[in-house]
PyMOL Python script that loads the backbone (N, CA, C, O; Angstrom):
from pymol import cmd

cmd.read_pdbstr("""\
ATOM      1  N   MET A   1       0.794  -0.946   0.478  1.00  0.00           N
ATOM      2  CA  MET A   1       0.021   0.089  -0.330  1.00  0.00           C
ATOM      3  C   MET A   1       1.158   1.331   0.338  1.00  0.00           C
ATOM      4  O   MET A   1       0.934   2.439  -0.149  1.00  0.00           O
ATOM      5  N   PHE A   2       1.980   1.313   1.060  1.00  0.00           N
ATOM      6  CA  PHE A   2       3.064   2.124   1.031  1.00  0.00           C
ATOM      7  C   PHE A   2       3.258   2.733  -0.668  1.00  0.00           C
ATOM      8  O   PHE A   2       2.850   3.807  -1.109  1.00  0.00           O
ATOM      9  N   LEU A   3       4.119   1.503  -1.499  1.00  0.00           N
ATOM     10  CA  LEU A   3       4.202   2.045  -2.888  1.00  0.00           C
ATOM     11  C   LEU A   3       3.058   2.220  -3.707  1.00  0.00           C
ATOM     12  O   LEU A   3       3.282   2.779  -4.781  1.00  0.00           O
ATOM     13  N   ARG A   4       2.230   1.982  -3.541  1.00  0.00           N
ATOM     14  CA  ARG A   4       1.342   2.569  -4.359  1.00  0.00           C
ATOM     15  C   ARG A   4       1.090   3.603  -3.971  1.00  0.00           C
ATOM     16  O   ARG A   4       1.499   4.352  -4.858  1.00  0.00           O
ATOM     17  N   ARG A   5       0.532   4.379  -2.954  1.00  0.00           N
ATOM     18  CA  ARG A   5       0.683   5.656  -2.472  1.00  0.00           C
ATOM     19  C   ARG A   5       1.910   7.014  -3.055  1.00  0.00           C
ATOM     20  O   ARG A   5       2.073   8.179  -3.416  1.00  0.00           O
ATOM     21  N   CYS A   6       2.392   5.937  -2.822  1.00  0.00           N
ATOM     22  CA  CYS A   6       4.055   6.637  -3.388  1.00  0.00           C
ATOM     23  C   CYS A   6       4.338   6.816  -4.692  1.00  0.00           C
ATOM     24  O   CYS A   6       4.915   7.838  -5.062  1.00  0.00           O
ATOM     25  N   ALA A   7       3.897   5.664  -5.710  1.00  0.00           N
ATOM     26  CA  ALA A   7       3.588   5.844  -6.894  1.00  0.00           C
ATOM     27  C   ALA A   7       2.580   6.826  -6.848  1.00  0.00           C
ATOM     28  O   ALA A   7       3.048   7.874  -6.404  1.00  0.00           O
ATOM     29  N   PHE A   8       1.315   6.914  -7.146  1.00  0.00           N
ATOM     30  CA  PHE A   8       0.457   8.089  -6.903  1.00  0.00           C
ATOM     31  C   PHE A   8       1.008   9.173  -7.319  1.00  0.00           C
ATOM     32  O   PHE A   8       0.950   9.763  -8.397  1.00  0.00           O
ATOM     33  N   CYS A   9       1.855   9.489  -5.810  1.00  0.00           N
ATOM     34  CA  CYS A   9       2.235  10.603  -5.361  1.00  0.00           C
ATOM     35  C   CYS A   9       3.324  11.164  -6.813  1.00  0.00           C
ATOM     36  O   CYS A   9       3.214  12.179  -7.501  1.00  0.00           O
ATOM     37  N   CYS A  10       3.952  10.470  -6.858  1.00  0.00           N
ATOM     38  CA  CYS A  10       5.285  10.727  -8.390  1.00  0.00           C
ATOM     39  C   CYS A  10       4.217  10.961  -9.575  1.00  0.00           C
ATOM     40  O   CYS A  10       4.444  11.806 -10.440  1.00  0.00           O
ATOM     41  N   PHE A  11       3.240  10.311  -9.582  1.00  0.00           N
ATOM     42  CA  PHE A  11       2.742  10.231 -10.926  1.00  0.00           C
ATOM     43  C   PHE A  11       2.160  11.837 -11.138  1.00  0.00           C
ATOM     44  O   PHE A  11       2.354  12.533 -12.135  1.00  0.00           O
ATOM     45  N   TRP A  12       1.553  12.136 -10.164  1.00  0.00           N
ATOM     46  CA  TRP A  12       1.105  13.820  -9.780  1.00  0.00           C
ATOM     47  C   TRP A  12       1.928  14.547 -10.156  1.00  0.00           C
ATOM     48  O   TRP A  12       1.702  15.406 -11.008  1.00  0.00           O
ATOM     49  N   LEU A  13       3.189  14.343  -9.545  1.00  0.00           N
ATOM     50  CA  LEU A  13       4.448  15.170  -9.143  1.00  0.00           C
ATOM     51  C   LEU A  13       5.120  15.208 -10.739  1.00  0.00           C
ATOM     52  O   LEU A  13       5.720  16.239 -11.043  1.00  0.00           O
ATOM     53  N   VAL A  14       5.042  14.299 -11.572  1.00  0.00           N
ATOM     54  CA  VAL A  14       5.899  13.928 -12.886  1.00  0.00           C
ATOM     55  C   VAL A  14       4.721  15.110 -13.547  1.00  0.00           C
ATOM     56  O   VAL A  14       5.127  16.047 -14.235  1.00  0.00           O
ATOM     57  N   LEU A  15       3.766  14.989 -13.348  1.00  0.00           N
ATOM     58  CA  LEU A  15       2.755  15.153 -14.192  1.00  0.00           C
ATOM     59  C   LEU A  15       2.262  16.954 -14.245  1.00  0.00           C
ATOM     60  O   LEU A  15       1.728  17.517 -15.201  1.00  0.00           O
ATOM     61  N   GLY A  16       2.571  17.460 -13.149  1.00  0.00           N
ATOM     62  CA  GLY A  16       2.616  18.425 -12.665  1.00  0.00           C
ATOM     63  C   GLY A  16       4.079  19.641 -13.300  1.00  0.00           C
ATOM     64  O   GLY A  16       4.221  20.813 -13.649  1.00  0.00           O
ATOM     65  N   LEU A  17       4.682  18.709 -13.170  1.00  0.00           N
ATOM     66  CA  LEU A  17       6.089  18.913 -13.554  1.00  0.00           C
ATOM     67  C   LEU A  17       5.848  19.325 -15.444  1.00  0.00           C
ATOM     68  O   LEU A  17       6.045  20.404 -16.001  1.00  0.00           O
ATOM     69  N   PHE A  18       5.503  18.383 -15.873  1.00  0.00           N
ATOM     70  CA  PHE A  18       5.308  18.305 -16.758  1.00  0.00           C
ATOM     71  C   PHE A  18       4.674  19.596 -17.515  1.00  0.00           C
ATOM     72  O   PHE A  18       5.256  20.257 -18.375  1.00  0.00           O
ATOM     73  N   VAL A  19       3.303  19.831 -16.998  1.00  0.00           N
ATOM     74  CA  VAL A  19       2.780  21.053 -17.571  1.00  0.00           C
ATOM     75  C   VAL A  19       3.306  22.317 -16.958  1.00  0.00           C
ATOM     76  O   VAL A  19       2.931  23.408 -17.387  1.00  0.00           O
ATOM     77  N   ILE A  20       3.934  22.239 -16.233  1.00  0.00           N
ATOM     78  CA  ILE A  20       4.648  23.197 -15.873  1.00  0.00           C
ATOM     79  C   ILE A  20       5.473  23.777 -16.480  1.00  0.00           C
ATOM     80  O   ILE A  20       5.319  24.996 -16.551  1.00  0.00           O
ATOM     81  N   ARG A  21       6.508  23.251 -17.067  1.00  0.00           N
ATOM     82  CA  ARG A  21       7.464  22.863 -18.165  1.00  0.00           C
ATOM     83  C   ARG A  21       7.206  22.843 -19.087  1.00  0.00           C
ATOM     84  O   ARG A  21       8.265  23.177 -19.618  1.00  0.00           O
ATOM     85  N   GLN A  22       6.292  22.641 -20.124  1.00  0.00           N
ATOM     86  CA  GLN A  22       6.019  22.433 -21.304  1.00  0.00           C
ATOM     87  C   GLN A  22       4.361  22.386 -21.308  1.00  0.00           C
ATOM     88  O   GLN A  22       3.683  21.359 -21.278  1.00  0.00           O
ATOM     89  N   PRO A  23       3.876  23.754 -21.354  1.00  0.00           N
ATOM     90  CA  PRO A  23       2.611  23.439 -21.416  1.00  0.00           C
ATOM     91  C   PRO A  23       1.808  23.431 -22.733  1.00  0.00           C
ATOM     92  O   PRO A  23       0.653  23.033 -22.884  1.00  0.00           O
ATOM     93  N   GLU A  24       2.494  23.856 -23.491  1.00  0.00           N
ATOM     94  CA  GLU A  24       1.814  23.735 -25.244  1.00  0.00           C
ATOM     95  C   GLU A  24       1.791  22.059 -25.391  1.00  0.00           C
ATOM     96  O   GLU A  24       0.852  21.378 -25.804  1.00  0.00           O
ATOM     97  N   SER A  25       2.979  21.646 -24.973  1.00  0.00           N
ATOM     98  CA  SER A  25       3.085  19.882 -25.037  1.00  0.00           C
ATOM     99  C   SER A  25       1.784  19.126 -24.465  1.00  0.00           C
ATOM    100  O   SER A  25       0.796  18.648 -25.022  1.00  0.00           O
ATOM    101  N   ALA A  26       2.174  19.212 -23.180  1.00  0.00           N
ATOM    102  CA  ALA A  26       1.167  19.535 -22.221  1.00  0.00           C
ATOM    103  C   ALA A  26      -0.314  19.502 -22.662  1.00  0.00           C
ATOM    104  O   ALA A  26      -1.072  18.738 -22.064  1.00  0.00           O
ATOM    105  N   ALA A  27      -0.732  20.198 -23.564  1.00  0.00           N
ATOM    106  CA  ALA A  27      -2.083  20.453 -24.132  1.00  0.00           C
ATOM    107  C   ALA A  27      -2.285  19.423 -24.793  1.00  0.00           C
ATOM    108  O   ALA A  27      -3.038  18.508 -24.458  1.00  0.00           O
ATOM    109  N   HIS A  28      -1.599  19.485 -25.835  1.00  0.00           N
ATOM    110  CA  HIS A  28      -1.400  18.815 -27.013  1.00  0.00           C
ATOM    111  C   HIS A  28      -1.530  16.909 -26.836  1.00  0.00           C
ATOM    112  O   HIS A  28      -1.823  16.149 -27.759  1.00  0.00           O
ATOM    113  N   ALA A  29      -1.227  16.512 -25.443  1.00  0.00           N
ATOM    114  CA  ALA A  29      -1.291  15.576 -25.098  1.00  0.00           C
ATOM    115  C   ALA A  29      -2.373  15.189 -23.982  1.00  0.00           C
ATOM    116  O   ALA A  29      -2.596  14.007 -23.720  1.00  0.00           O
ATOM    117  N   ILE A  30      -2.750  15.788 -23.615  1.00  0.00           N
ATOM    118  CA  ILE A  30      -4.119  16.045 -23.006  1.00  0.00           C
ATOM    119  C   ILE A  30      -5.801  15.807 -24.156  1.00  0.00           C
ATOM    120  O   ILE A  30      -6.819  15.138 -24.333  1.00  0.00           O
ATOM    121  N   ARG A  31      -5.184  16.676 -24.507  1.00  0.00           N
ATOM    122  CA  ARG A  31      -6.443  16.647 -26.212  1.00  0.00           C
ATOM    123  C   ARG A  31      -6.273  15.134 -26.368  1.00  0.00           C
ATOM    124  O   ARG A  31      -7.241  14.503 -25.944  1.00  0.00           O
ATOM    125  N   ALA A  32      -5.190  14.335 -26.919  1.00  0.00           N
ATOM    126  CA  ALA A  32      -4.711  13.374 -27.273  1.00  0.00           C
ATOM    127  C   ALA A  32      -5.816  12.296 -26.810  1.00  0.00           C
ATOM    128  O   ALA A  32      -6.703  11.572 -27.263  1.00  0.00           O
ATOM    129  N   LEU A  33      -5.045  12.745 -25.357  1.00  0.00           N
ATOM    130  CA  LEU A  33      -5.666  11.485 -23.683  1.00  0.00           C
ATOM    131  C   LEU A  33      -7.011  11.515 -24.663  1.00  0.00           C
ATOM    132  O   LEU A  33      -7.371  10.774 -25.578  1.00  0.00           O
ATOM    133  N   PHE A  34      -7.610  12.743 -24.042  1.00  0.00           N
ATOM    134  CA  PHE A  34      -9.543  12.839 -24.128  1.00  0.00           C
ATOM    135  C   PHE A  34     -10.421  12.658 -25.310  1.00  0.00           C
ATOM    136  O   PHE A  34     -11.623  12.408 -25.385  1.00  0.00           O
ATOM    137  N   GLU A  35      -9.333  12.887 -26.390  1.00  0.00           N
ATOM    138  CA  GLU A  35      -9.627  12.384 -28.256  1.00  0.00           C
ATOM    139  C   GLU A  35      -9.960  10.829 -27.498  1.00  0.00           C
ATOM    140  O   GLU A  35     -11.067  10.391 -27.183  1.00  0.00           O
ATOM    141  N   GLY A  36      -8.716  10.225 -27.340  1.00  0.00           N
ATOM    142  CA  GLY A  36      -8.952   8.489 -27.139  1.00  0.00           C
ATOM    143  C   GLY A  36      -9.941   8.353 -26.622  1.00  0.00           C
ATOM    144  O   GLY A  36     -10.942   7.862 -27.143  1.00  0.00           O
ATOM    145  N   LEU A  37      -9.852   8.735 -25.576  1.00  0.00           N
ATOM    146  CA  LEU A  37     -11.241   8.250 -24.775  1.00  0.00           C
ATOM    147  C   LEU A  37     -12.341   8.427 -25.480  1.00  0.00           C
ATOM    148  O   LEU A  37     -13.114   7.554 -25.876  1.00  0.00           O
ATOM    149  N   ALA A  38     -12.427  10.061 -25.694  1.00  0.00           N
ATOM    150  CA  ALA A  38     -13.601  10.206 -26.926  1.00  0.00           C
ATOM    151  C   ALA A  38     -14.028   8.883 -27.514  1.00  0.00           C
ATOM    152  O   ALA A  38     -15.198   8.506 -27.453  1.00  0.00           O
ATOM    153  N   LEU A  39     -12.994   8.130 -28.128  1.00  0.00           N
ATOM    154  CA  LEU A  39     -13.293   7.526 -29.383  1.00  0.00           C
ATOM    155  C   LEU A  39     -13.650   5.992 -28.665  1.00  0.00           C
ATOM    156  O   LEU A  39     -14.522   5.273 -29.153  1.00  0.00           O
ATOM    157  N   LEU A  40     -12.876   5.596 -27.466  1.00  0.00           N
ATOM    158  CA  LEU A  40     -13.293   4.653 -26.559  1.00  0.00           C
ATOM    159  C   LEU A  40     -14.480   4.715 -26.490  1.00  0.00           C
ATOM    160  O   LEU A  40     -14.986   3.906 -27.268  1.00  0.00           O
ATOM    161  N   ALA A  41     -15.272   5.337 -25.882  1.00  0.00           N
ATOM    162  CA  ALA A  41     -16.694   5.434 -25.538  1.00  0.00           C
ATOM    163  C   ALA A  41     -17.326   5.499 -26.351  1.00  0.00           C
ATOM    164  O   ALA A  41     -18.344   4.813 -26.252  1.00  0.00           O
ATOM    165  N   ASP A  42     -17.158   6.329 -27.647  1.00  0.00           N
ATOM    166  CA  ASP A  42     -18.256   6.025 -29.134  1.00  0.00           C
ATOM    167  C   ASP A  42     -18.138   4.282 -29.027  1.00  0.00           C
ATOM    168  O   ASP A  42     -18.960   3.657 -28.358  1.00  0.00           O
ATOM    169  N   ALA A  43     -17.248   3.733 -29.616  1.00  0.00           N
ATOM    170  CA  ALA A  43     -16.881   2.738 -30.046  1.00  0.00           C
ATOM    171  C   ALA A  43     -17.385   1.368 -28.444  1.00  0.00           C
ATOM    172  O   ALA A  43     -17.570   0.172 -28.667  1.00  0.00           O
ATOM    173  N   LEU A  44     -17.516   2.129 -26.732  1.00  0.00           N
ATOM    174  CA  LEU A  44     -18.358   1.318 -26.496  1.00  0.00           C
ATOM    175  C   LEU A  44     -20.022   1.349 -26.477  1.00  0.00           C
ATOM    176  O   LEU A  44     -20.701   0.347 -26.253  1.00  0.00           O
ATOM    177  N   SER A  45     -20.486   2.487 -26.713  1.00  0.00           N
ATOM    178  CA  SER A  45     -21.907   2.709 -27.342  1.00  0.00           C
ATOM    179  C   SER A  45     -21.834   2.353 -28.310  1.00  0.00           C
ATOM    180  O   SER A  45     -23.038   2.569 -28.443  1.00  0.00           O
ATOM    181  N   LEU A  46     -21.445   1.802 -29.636  1.00  0.00           N
ATOM    182  CA  LEU A  46     -21.909   1.403 -30.648  1.00  0.00           C
ATOM    183  C   LEU A  46     -22.357  -0.521 -29.944  1.00  0.00           C
ATOM    184  O   LEU A  46     -23.397  -1.167 -29.810  1.00  0.00           O
ATOM    185  N   LEU A  47     -20.864  -0.768 -29.676  1.00  0.00           N
ATOM    186  CA  LEU A  47     -21.003  -2.374 -28.888  1.00  0.00           C
ATOM    187  C   LEU A  47     -22.436  -2.810 -28.276  1.00  0.00           C
ATOM    188  O   LEU A  47     -23.051  -3.824 -28.609  1.00  0.00           O
ATOM    189  N   VAL A  48     -22.820  -1.933 -27.396  1.00  0.00           N
ATOM    190  CA  VAL A  48     -23.730  -2.218 -26.059  1.00  0.00           C
ATOM    191  C   VAL A  48     -25.018  -1.804 -26.913  1.00  0.00           C
ATOM    192  O   VAL A  48     -26.000  -2.529 -26.753  1.00  0.00           O
ATOM    193  N   SER A  49     -25.132  -0.792 -27.749  1.00  0.00           N
ATOM    194  CA  SER A  49     -26.676  -0.627 -28.507  1.00  0.00           C
ATOM    195  C   SER A  49     -26.381  -2.282 -29.677  1.00  0.00           C
ATOM    196  O   SER A  49     -27.389  -2.702 -30.246  1.00  0.00           O
ATOM    197  N   ALA A  50     -25.292  -2.901 -29.867  1.00  0.00           N
ATOM    198  CA  ALA A  50     -25.254  -3.364 -31.315  1.00  0.00           C
ATOM    199  C   ALA A  50     -26.228  -5.062 -30.543  1.00  0.00           C
ATOM    200  O   ALA A  50     -26.642  -6.069 -31.118  1.00  0.00           O
ATOM    201  N   PHE A  51     -26.250  -4.705 -29.280  1.00  0.00           N
ATOM    202  CA  PHE A  51     -26.791  -5.931 -28.651  1.00  0.00           C
ATOM    203  C   PHE A  51     -28.061  -5.832 -27.943  1.00  0.00           C
ATOM    204  O   PHE A  51     -28.548  -6.827 -27.405  1.00  0.00           O
TER     205      PHE A  51
END
""", "prot")
cmd.dss("prot")
cmd.show_as("cartoon", "prot")
cmd.util.cbc("prot")
cmd.orient("prot")
């Protein structure tokens, strides 16, 4: 459990530093992530509606 908490804190620390140091790259990465999640949601809705 301790390692899990440490990994969680490190993840947010690295993500925060990435956003602070390279905001334009971070914006592109976050946009791509959300577009991927939207595509996944669309695919899942099509799969569910097919049955």
